[in-house]
N, C-alpha and C positions, 0 to 999 in steps of 0.2 A: 294261624299256626297249624291248623289240622291239615289244611290244603298243601302247605308247605313241606309238611313232613310226610304226607301221603305219596309224594313224588318219589323219595328214595327208598322208603320202606315199604309201600303196597305197590309200587310201580304204575300208579295212575298217572295220567296224563292232565297238565293244567294247561288250559288255552288262556288266551291273551285277555278274555273278559274276566275269567277267575282273578287272573293278576291283577286286572284292574279293581275288582272287587276287594282284592286283598290290599291293597295301595289305599283304597277308599276307607277301609276297616281301619288301617294303621293311623290314617289321619284322625280318624274319631278317637282312637286310644289316645292320642297326642292332646286332643282337645280336653278329654277327661284328665289327664294328668296336668294340665295347666301349664304348660312350658312358656307361657307368655311372661313368666316372672323373670326369666334370662338365667336363673339359677338351676343347675342341675342338681336333684336331689337324690341321692344314692337310695332313698327309701322306696324309690319308683321301680326299682329293680326286683324288689321282693314280688308285687304282684305280677310283673312281667314274667319272673322266673316260674312262679306258681302257676300261669298261664301255659307257660311253655311245657312244665312238667305235665299237666293235666292234658295238653294236647298231645304228648308223647304217649302217655296211658291211653288215650282215645285211639290212636293210630295202631299202637302194639296190641290192644285189645281186639282190633279188628284184624289184625295180621295173625294173632293165635287163635282166633275163631275158624280160620281155615282147616285147622287139624283138631283142635279141643271143642268140647262142648262148652256151653255157658257155665254148666256146674262144675266142670274141671277149674276153670278159670276163677270161679268163685271161690272154689276150696282153697287154691293156692293163694289168693290174695289174703284170704281169711287167716291161714297159717302164718303167712309171712308178717302179716299185720299183728297177730298174736304173739308171734316170737319177739317181734321188734318192741312191742309194748310191755312184754315181761321182762326185758332187758331193761328197759329205760324207766317204767313205771314206779317201781319201788322206791326211786330217789326222790319222786314228786309226789308220792301218796298224799293225799289229804283225805281224811275221814268225811264221808257224807253224812249229812242230816238225816234222819230216818224219813222224812217226807220227800227228799231230794232223790231216793230210790225209786220212786214212782216215775220221775222225769227222766232219770237215767235209763229205767226200761223201756219207756216210750222212745227215747233217742236212739237206743240199741235197736229196737224193732224197726223203726222208719228208716234207720241207717241200713241195717241189713238187707232189708227188703228194697229199698231203692238201689242199692249197689246190684244186688242180683239182677233186677230189671234193666239197670243201665247196662250190664255185661250181655243180658240176653238181647236187648236192643242192637247194641254193635254186632251181635253175632248175626242178626236177621237181616240189618240194613247197612248200607254205606255209610261210613263215619260222618261224610260231609252231608248226607241226608238228616241224620240225627243232630248234628251239631248245632242248628239255629233253635232247637228246643232249648239248649242251654242259655240262650239269650233271656229267657224268662227268670233265670237267677238274677240277672241285672234289674229286671223290673221288681222283683221281690226284695233285693238287697236295698233298692232304693227306697221302696215302702217301708221295710223296717228301720233302715236308718232315719228316715224323716219322722216316722210315727213314735217309735220306741226310744231312740238315742237323741232325737231333735236335731238332726243333721240338717244343713241346708244344701239342696241342689243349685248349683249356679248354671246360667245360661249355657256357658261352654260345655258343662258336663253333660246336660241335657241334649246339647245339639251333638256331642261327639257320641253319646250312647245311641241318639237315632242314626247316626251314621254308621256305626257299627253294626246295628241290628239290620239296617237297609243292606248294607253290604253282605251279610249273612242271607238275608232273604233273595236277594239277587243271586247269589250262588246256587240256593236251593232251587230257585226256579229256572235258571240256566242247566242245572242238572237235570230237572224234569223235561225242560225242552229236548235236551239231547238225547234222553232216555225214549221220548216219544217218536224222535226222528229215526232212531235205531229201530224201534219197534215196526215203524212204517216201512222201513228199509226191508225189515225181515219178513214182513207180510208179502211185500213186492215180490220179493225173491222166492217165496214159496208158491206163489200164485202161477 
């Protein structure tokens, strides 16, 4: 989705190899969602919509980094988040137990620091280069799901995840190969 959105928003070019990787990645997502049951479940749209919103966030963060620093973007996302939660939070407030405040503090510190570093990474590198690192979320989510929540991973889910990760790694490899080619071409012209 990042590659698809980078075309109209960032003006990037997507070649046939990247399109092929995108198609393979989509097949992997379909395997994870298990469409073999023949019944479309509207709940599948929730994670797809979440992925679309995150992809839009990634591409727009990269777009904004052309003009604004990472700290500026971090400030505005924090202000918007604080205003939104201030408007919504009081209606769903539940008091925390005293020992839960420690965990809430840890959650806040890790959330704030990781969000800043994510914005900074998109400020420094192309979105397509950073995106495969998010595949680690897939691995960690699977580990947490199995060990803590007792979920079971089916063979199609594992194969689908491997296909999605492989498509992302191929995209990164392709970007790296293109960058090397451009670098060699630039060195040849300056010689």
